[in-house]
VOMAR-125854 format. One record per residue (C-alpha): x, z, y; residue in three letters. Coordinates in steps of 0.02 Angstrom, whole numbers, plus 32768, in hexadecimal, padded with zeros to 4 digits. Layout:
BEGIN
XZYALA;...
REM end
This chain:
BEGIN
7B32D0331E1AUNK;7B85D0871D86UNK;7C36D05C1D53UNK;7BF6D0141CB0UNK;7B82CF9F1D0FUNK;7C0DCF641D81UNK;7C7CCF3F1CEDUNK;7BEECEE11C98UNK;7BD9CE721D32UNK;7C95CE551D37UNK;7C98CE241C7FUNK;7C0BCDA81C9BUNK;7C6FCD541D25UNK;7D0DCD581CBAUNK;7CB2CCFF1C2EUNK;7C70CC7D1CA9UNK;7D20CC5B1CECUNK;7D7BCC601C45UNK;7DD7CD021C6AUNK;7DFCCD6F1BD2UNK;7E46CE021C30UNK;7E49CE331CE7UNK;7EC7CEA61D3CUNK;7E94CF081DD6UNK;7F24CF5A1E38UNK;7F11CFDC1EC3UNK;7F59CF721F4FUNK;7F1FCEF91FD4UNK;7F68CE56201AUNK;7FEBCEC22072UNK;8020CF211FD5UNK;7FECCFC42028UNK;7FEFD06D1FD5UNK;7F4AD098202BUNK;7EE1CFFA2043UNK;7E50CFE920BAUNK;7DA4D001206BUNK;7D89CF44205CUNK;7E12CF3B1FD9UNK;7DF1CFDA1F75UNK;7DB6CF701EE4UNK;7E03CFD91E5AUNK;7DB2D0771E9EUNK;7D0AD0201EB0UNK;7D0FCFD81E01UNK;7D4FD0721DA3UNK;7D1BD1091E09UNK;7DD0D1471E07UNK;7E03D16A1EBBUNK;7EBDD1951EA8UNK;7F35D12E1F11UNK;7F93D0E81E7AUNK;7F4AD0971DE0UNK;7F23CFF01D8EUNK;7E86CFC21D2DUNK;7E80CF401CA3UNK;7DDBCEFB1C62UNK;7DCCCE911BC5UNK;7D30CE501B6DUNK;7D16CEF51B12UNK;7D91CF751B57UNK;7DCACFBE1BFDUNK;7E5ED02B1C2BUNK;7EACD0801CC2UNK;7F68D09B1CD2UNK;7F9ED1221D4DUNK;8030D1991D63UNK;8043D2541D4AUNK;8003D2801DF8UNK;7F56D2481DC4UNK;7F46D2701D0AUNK;7ECBD3001D24UNK;7E6BD2A91DAFUNK;7E5AD2091D49UNK;7E1CD2661CB0UNK;7D93D2B21D19UNK;7D60D2161D7AUNK;7D63D1A01CE4UNK;7CF2D20E1C7BUNK;7C62D1A81C31UNK;7CA0D10A1C89UNK;7CD5D0AF1BEBUNK;7D84D09E1C35UNK;7E11D0E91BCFUNK;7E9DD1471C27UNK;7F50D1101C03UNK;7FCDD1911C42UNK;8058D1271C8AUNK;8108D1661C71UNK;80E9D1C41BCFUNK;8149D1851B35UNK;80ABD16C1ACFUNK;8054D1031B55UNK;8061D0471B40UNK;8085CFE21BDBUNK;7FF3CF821C25UNK;8043CEDD1BF3UNK;8069CF121B40UNK;7FB9CF531B2CUNK;7F70CEAF1B68UNK;7FDACE4B1AEEUNK;7F9FCEBA1A61UNK;7EEACE9F1A95UNK;7EF0CDE31AB6UNK;7F1ACD571A41UNK;7F85CCC31A76UNK;7F41CC401AEEUNK;7ED6CCBE1B47UNK;7ECBCCCE1C05UNK;7EEFCD671C70UNK;7EA9CD641D21UNK;7EE8CDB51DC0UNK;7EC4CD9F1E79UNK;7F67CD5F1EC2UNK;7F30CD981F6FUNK;7F47CE501F41UNK;7FD8CE461EC8UNK;808ECE521EFCUNK;80EFCDB11EDDUNK;8172CE101E79UNK;80EECE561E04UNK;80A1CDAA1DE9UNK;814BCD621DC0UNK;8164CDE61D39UNK;80B4CDD11CF5UNK;80C4CD141CECUNK;8169CD1B1C8DUNK;8129CDA11C16UNK;8085CD4B1BEDUNK;80D6CCA01BDBUNK;814ACCEB1B59UNK;80AFCD241AFDUNK;8051CC7F1B0FUNK;7FD2CCCA1B87UNK;7F9ECC731C29UNK;7F9ACCCF1CCFUNK;7F14CC981D4DUNK;7F3DCCD91DFCUNK;7EA0CC951E51UNK;7E16CD011E05UNK;7DBDCD5B1E95UNK;7D20CDAF1E51UNK;7CFECE3B1ECCUNK;7CAECDD41F55UNK;7C2ECDA11ED2UNK;7C0DCE461E76UNK;7C2DCEC91EFEUNK;7B8DCED61F64UNK;7B9DCF222012UNK;7C59CF11200BUNK;7CA8CF5920A9UNK;7CE7CEDB2128UNK;7D9FCEC12151UNK;7DC1CF3F21DEUNK;7DB3CEFF2290UNK;7DE3CF9D22F0UNK;7E4ACF89238FUNK;7F07CF8B238AUNK;7F68CFF52407UNK;801CCFF82443UNK;8094D0842418UNK;80F2D09A24BDUNK;81AED08C24BCUNK;81BBD14224F4UNK;8187D1682440UNK;81D2D0D323E3UNK;8277D0D52442UNK;8291D0192431UNK;8230CF81246FUNK;81DDCF0823F7UNK;824ECE7D2435UNK;82EBCEDF240DUNK;82AACF062360UNK;827FCE4F2341UNK;832DCE1A2378UNK;837BCE9C2304UNK;8312CE5D2272UNK;8347CDA92294UNK;83FDCDE0229BUNK;83EFCE3A21F3UNK;838ECDA621AAUNK;841DCD3121D7UNK;8499CDAD218CUNK;8448CD9A20E1UNK;8443CCDC20ECUNK;8395CCB2212BUNK;834ACC7321CFUNK;8299CCB721D0UNK;822FCD392179UNK;8179CD532147UNK;8133CE04214FUNK;8094CE482100UNK;80B3CF0520FCUNK;8047CF58217FUNK;80BFCFE521A7UNK;8151CF6D21BBUNK;80EDCF002233UNK;80ACCF962294UNK;815DCFD922AAUNK;81A5CF2F22D9UNK;8126CF072361UNK;810ACFBB239FUNK;8051CFB02372UNK;7FE0D02B231AUNK;7F2DD02622DBUNK;7E9FD07B2280UNK;7E83D00421EFUNK;7EC0D0732161UNK;7E95D12A2144UNK;7F26D19B2177UNK;7F9FD10A2199UNK;7F99D0D12250UNK;7FADD0182229UNK;7F4ECF772249UNK;7F26CEE821D3UNK;7F98CE562200UNK;8027CDE421CAUNK;80C4CDAF2225UNK;8143CD21221EUNK;81E9CD33227BUNK;825BCC9E2297UNK;82E5CC6D2312UNK;8264CC0B2377UNK;81CECC822378UNK;8185CD272341UNK;80D0CD14230CUNK;8054CDA122ECUNK;7FBCCD6B2286UNK;7F2ACDDD22AFUNK;7E6ECDD622C6UNK;7E54CDB22381UNK;7DC9CE362385UNK;7E4ECEBA236DUNK;7EADCE8F240BUNK;7E9DCEE424B4UNK;7EE1CEA6255AUNK;7F69CF2B2553UNK;7FA0CEF324A6UNK;7FA0CE3B24D3UNK;8002CE5B2573UNK;8085CEC5251CUNK;80A0CE4C248CUNK;80ABCDB82500UNK;812ECE162566UNK;8191CE2524C4UNK;8181CD6824A5UNK;810BCD822412UNK;808FCCF723E9UNK;7FE2CD2C23AEUNK;7F82CCCB2328UNK;7EE7CCE922BFUNK;7EFECD542223UNK;7EBBCCCA21B2UNK;7F36CC4721F2UNK;7FD1CC9121A1UNK;7FBECC282103UNK;7FB7CB862166UNK;804CCBBE21CCUNK;80C0CBE5213BUNK;8091CB4120E6UNK;80DCCAE6217BUNK;8184CB40217CUNK;820ACAB9216AUNK;8241CAA620B6UNK;82F8CABB20E2UNK;82DBCB61213EUNK;830CCBFD20DCUNK;8281CC7E20E2UNK;82A9CD3420BBUNK;8227CD98205BUNK;8220CE351FF4UNK;81B6CDF91F60UNK;817DCEAC1F40UNK;812FCEB41FEDUNK;80D6CE0E1FFEUNK;803DCDD41F9FUNK;8053CD481F23UNK;7FD9CCD11F78UNK;8038CCD7201CUNK;80E1CCD21FC5UNK;80A9CC381F64UNK;8073CBE22006UNK;811DCBE8205AUNK;8163CB382063UNK;8212CB6B209BUNK;829DCB9E2026UNK;8274CC511FF7UNK;8302CCCE1FF3UNK;82D2CD711F9DUNK;8318CE1B1FCAUNK;82F6CEC51F7CUNK;82FFCF28201EUNK;82C3CECD20B9UNK;8325CEE6215CUNK;8284CF2021B1UNK;826FCFAD2134UNK;8323CFE62146UNK;831ECFE02204UNK;8278D03E2203UNK;82BAD0C5218EUNK;8350D0F021FCUNK;8300D14E228CUNK;8344D13A233CUNK;8365D1CE23AFUNK;82BBD1C22401UNK;8262D1C1235AUNK;82C7D2542319UNK;82A2D2B823B6UNK;81EAD28A239EUNK;81ECD2C722EBUNK;8237D36D231FUNK;81B4D38223A7UNK;8127D3532331UNK;8164D3CE22AEUNK;8168D45A2330UNK;80B3D436235CUNK;8088D42B22A4UNK;80DFD4D22289UNK;8075D5232311UNK;7FD6D4DD22C2UNK;800CD51C2217UNK;802FD5CD2258UNK;7F80D5D222A1UNK;7F38D58F21FFUNK;7F92D607218AUNK;7F62D69A21FAUNK;7EADD66121F2UNK;7EB5D6512135UNK;7F06D6FA211DUNK;7E88D750218FUNK;7DF3D6F9213FUNK;7E29D72B208FUNK;7E4FD7DE20C8UNK;7D9FD7EA2110UNK;7D55D7AC206BUNK;7D10D71020C0UNK;7CE9D67D2050UNK;7D72D5FA2060UNK;7D6CD5581FFDUNK;7DE6D4C91FE5UNK;7D81D45C205BUNK;7D81D4E920DCUNK;7E3FD4E320D6UNK;7E40D42820F7UNK;7DC9D43A218AUNK;7E2AD4CA21D8UNK;7ED1D47121C9UNK;7E89D3DA2221UNK;7E3ED44B22A8UNK;7EDFD4A522D1UNK;7F46D40522D1UNK;7EC8D3AA233FUNK;7EEAD42C23C7UNK;7FA0D3F123D4UNK;7FDCD3722454UNK;7FE5D2BB241FUNK;7F83D2DB237FUNK;7F3DD23C2331UNK;7EFBD26F2286UNK;7F2BD2A621D8UNK;7FBAD24D2180UNK;7F65D25A20D5UNK;7ED4D2B42084UNK;7EFAD36D207EUNK;7F22D3AF1FD0UNK;7EDFD4601FC9UNK;7EE8D4901F11UNK;7EBBD5401EDBUNK;7EE8D57A1E2CUNK;7EDBD4EB1DAFUNK;7EB7D46E1E39UNK;7F68D48A1E78UNK;7FA7D43B1DD7UNK;7F53D3961E07UNK;7FE0D34C1E6DUNK;7F76D2E11EE1UNK;7ED7D3491ED9UNK;7E52D32B1F5CUNK;7DC4D3A81F63UNK;7D13D3651F5CUNK;7C6CD3BD1F72UNK;7C60D3C21EB5UNK;7D10D4041E93UNK;7D1DD4741F2EUNK;7D65D5191EF0UNK;7D55D5C11F48UNK;7DFCD6181F68UNK;7E04D6BE1F0CUNK;7E7BD74F1F29UNK;7EEBD7231E98UNK;7F66D69D1E68UNK;7FB2D60E1EC9UNK;7F6FD5931F49UNK;7FC9D4EE1F66UNK;7FAFD497200EUNK;7FFCD3EC2030UNK;7FCBD3A320D8UNK;8009D33F216BUNK;7FE0D2F52213UNK;7FFCD25B227DUNK;8039D27B232DUNK;806CD1F223A5UNK;811DD237239FUNK;812BD25122E3UNK;80DDD2632237UNK;80DBD30721D5UNK;80CCD334211DUNK;80DED3E720DDUNK;80B3D447203FUNK;80ACD503202DUNK;8076D5661F94UNK;803AD6151FC1UNK;8008D6B11F64UNK;7F53D6DD1F89UNK;7F53D7761F18UNK;7F99D7BB1E77UNK;8019D74A1E21UNK;8055D7411D6EUNK;810DD7511D42UNK;810ED69A1D0EUNK;80C9D6621DB6UNK;8156D6BD1E11UNK;81DCD6761D9EUNK;8198D5C61DB2UNK;8189D5D81E6FUNK;823CD6161E7FUNK;8280D5891E13UNK;8229D5091E82UNK;826ED5611F1CUNK;831ED55C1ED1UNK;830FD49F1EBEUNK;82CED48C1F6FUNK;8360D4F11FB4UNK;83E1D4951F4AUNK;83ACD3EE1F92UNK;83A4D4362042UNK;8459D4702033UNK;849CD3CD1FECUNK;853AD37F2034UNK;855DD2D11FF4UNK;85CED23C2015UNK;8597D1A52079UNK;8545D1272005UNK;84EDD1A81F99UNK;8442D1751F59UNK;83ACD1E61F49UNK;83AAD1D91E8CUNK;8458D2271E8AUNK;8417D2C21EE4UNK;8374D2D71E86UNK;83C1D3471E00UNK;83E4D3CC1E84UNK;8329D3EA1E98UNK;8308D3ED1DDCUNK;839BD4481D8EUNK;8352D4F81D99UNK;82B5D4B61D44UNK;8311D44D1CC3UNK;837BD4E31C92UNK;82D9D5331C54UNK;828ED4981C06UNK;821BD4761C9AUNK;8202D3DA1D04UNK;818FD37E1D7BUNK;8169D2C51D6DUNK;8156D2901E23UNK;81E3D2641E9AUNK;8240D2EB1EF8UNK;8244D2911F9FUNK;81FBD1FC1FFAUNK;8221D1AE20A2UNK;81A7D1CC212FUNK;8176D15921BDUNK;817AD17E2277UNK;80C1D18622A6UNK;80AAD115220FUNK;8092D1242154UNK;80B4D1CF210CUNK;8108D17A2076UNK;8190D10220ACUNK;8223D0AC2058UNK;829DD06B2032UNK;82F4D1122016UNK;82B5D1951F9DUNK;82F1D22C1F3BUNK;82B5D21C1E88UNK;82F4D2031DD6UNK;82D8D1471DD9UNK;8370D0DE1E02UNK;8364D0991EB2UNK;83E6D0331F11UNK;83CAD0751FC1UNK;8448D0F81FFCUNK;8414D186206EUNK;844BD15A211EUNK;845ED1BE21BEUNK;83B6D1C72216UNK;834BD1B82179UNK;82C4D23B2163UNK;8288D26C20B5UNK;821BD2F12067UNK;8263D37A1FF8UNK;81D7D3AB1F81UNK;8200D3E81ED2UNK;816ED4311E72UNK;812DD4751DCDUNK;8080D4631D84UNK;802AD4BE1CF6UNK;7F8AD4601CCCUNK;7EEDD4C81CE3UNK;7F51D55B1D29UNK;7FADD5391DCCUNK;8021D4C61E2AUNK;80B9D4EC1E95UNK;810BD47B1F16UNK;8178D4A31FADUNK;8193D4142027UNK;81F6D3FF20C8UNK;8230D3632123UNK;82EDD34A212AUNK;8358D2DB219AUNK;83FCD28F215FUNK;8485D2C321DAUNK;8545D2C021DFUNK;859DD34F2185UNK;8659D330218DUNK;86E2D2AF2179UNK;8770D2D020FFUNK;87FAD26D20ABUNK;8774D240202DUNK;86FED1F120AAUNK;8664D21C2111UNK;85EBD29E20CEUNK;8535D2B620FBUNK;84BDD34920F3UNK;8405D36F2112UNK;83B9D3C321AAUNK;8312D4142180UNK;8292D3E22204UNK;81F1D43721C7UNK;81C9D4DE2219UNK;8159D54F21B2UNK;817AD5EF214EUNK;8193D5E42093UNK;812DD66B203CUNK;81A1D6F52001UNK;8121D7541F99UNK;8134D6EC1EF9UNK;81F3D6EC1EFEUNK;8254D7441E74UNK;82EAD7791ED8UNK;835BD7921E40UNK;834CD6D71E19UNK;8394D6A61EC2UNK;844ED6A11EE9UNK;8497D6EB1F87UNK;84AAD63B1FCEUNK;83F4D6141FABUNK;83BAD6B51FFFUNK;8429D68D2094UNK;83DAD5DF20A3UNK;832BD62A209EUNK;8355D6AA2124UNK;83A8D6292194UNK;8315D5B4217FUNK;8299D63B21ACUNK;8303D66F2241UNK;82FED5BC2281UNK;8241D5B32266UNK;8227D64F22CFUNK;82A2D61D2355UNK;8253D570236FUNK;819BD59D235EUNK;818CD64A23ACUNK;8199D60B2461UNK;80FED5A1243FUNK;8094D63023F8UNK;802FD6C02440UNK;8062D774241EUNK;7FF3D7882386UNK;8034D6E82339UNK;80E7D718235FUNK;80D0D7BF2306UNK;8085D769226EUNK;8112D6E92268UNK;8196D770227DUNK;8155D7C921E2UNK;8153D727217DUNK;8204D6F921B1UNK;8257D7A521A4UNK;82F8D7B32140UNK;82D8D7A42086UNK;
REM end
């Protein structure tokens, strides 16, 4: 069915239900970044497959709001759909809410499905529309009626992540969460985020592409810890482990009935940005809202076992990447045809040979030439470019291992480069090094460090619009909060044990993209009369291509960092390689 036909069917149902505009977000009942297929309603309706975006449909117009990562992708996928692209974040782009007010007259009704909308977003929408004399209906659920052959809610089996990988039992984590919950003035908490629940109960699953999580809810109180999950997903091993941790199991669909029976006087802790409005609205206890949930903070600060696991996973990933880049270099030298999809397949092949490999942590971004400027580009059979012996190739990829999650970007020269490419590459590298070398006082937030990665670009009137760094889960979601390194103000300080990405970039539409990404661990630096200072330890082990570097743009300190980094890469990976691989790596990591 064409997009236009889907929108026509939606409009017919809207008319029948008295809905003048309908908003379709990208999320699911668990406010996931990557929802299971059952909840990919926005992608099904619009044809736009990026992970972030919101569609609005009125009686005669339709629009999609998405951020800079997806501008080029959205333009391509929305062609001939009748849906207009609104480039979120640009000064000339109206907000979704302002646009709706301009399109609708007073006393109109905007519909949303409260099951897939964060409570915090609904609160803002309600207040805004009430101020403009527009009603908000949170009960409009059209997709079961208009989406034929809609995928079922996943029922794959859950499995336990052993404590030799997690480092801490589920019971200990639950007790820590209850302790932190009491600290902020509440007794119990309701959880909907799949990664938070997976971490808390030491469970993993296959319900969402790339994220090893399972569809479920949880309620934790002083009297009981309840996991709400489809019984079909449970194995004897899972049931036995959870029972040994004093966890009660209940059906996934029973969570609404459960929270309605919470005593009215009990204070229930929730993060309204991470719970759907329908569930939030069903809680009968006294809701206490918090911006950063204790589970998320505890999950973000990795324990010693998790950190050791990350380091081991990144060694294995480094070995796979050496094998891959050798394959790529040899194939191009032999004039073999290599496409973007070939790159994705080969990366997966080499990683799958490593111990404890589980799968990819996100869809590989292999962008040659102009495709590299599409920040979250995913090659298709239609777009699949052949790599030529000129220009730049950007490869952003990652893997899930039982002992850690990886995420790395390298931009490599595959042939002749322009002067501008080399300048741009070196400026991005300068930003990457500046952040890597940062020393900062305890309590520093990521937004306070973001300028380090951008200054070399800003000095020349250049910029990138995505964040510089995101948290990363331990055998969990590749994007994890609450910490981040980006321009946006954010209250969470960087703490010891947090792992973030360091990935400045630069993109010239239609020409090329550049990004250099490593994972960095916050560690102690020194204590002085002025307090405790932290620094970053770079964990990723893979050479940074030296061919595009303009040496005269680097300072002595920057060159020293690059040489020390490459020395560490060789020292840690060479014992795991054969002689041919060692020789190749030695050349790539020689003194610059």
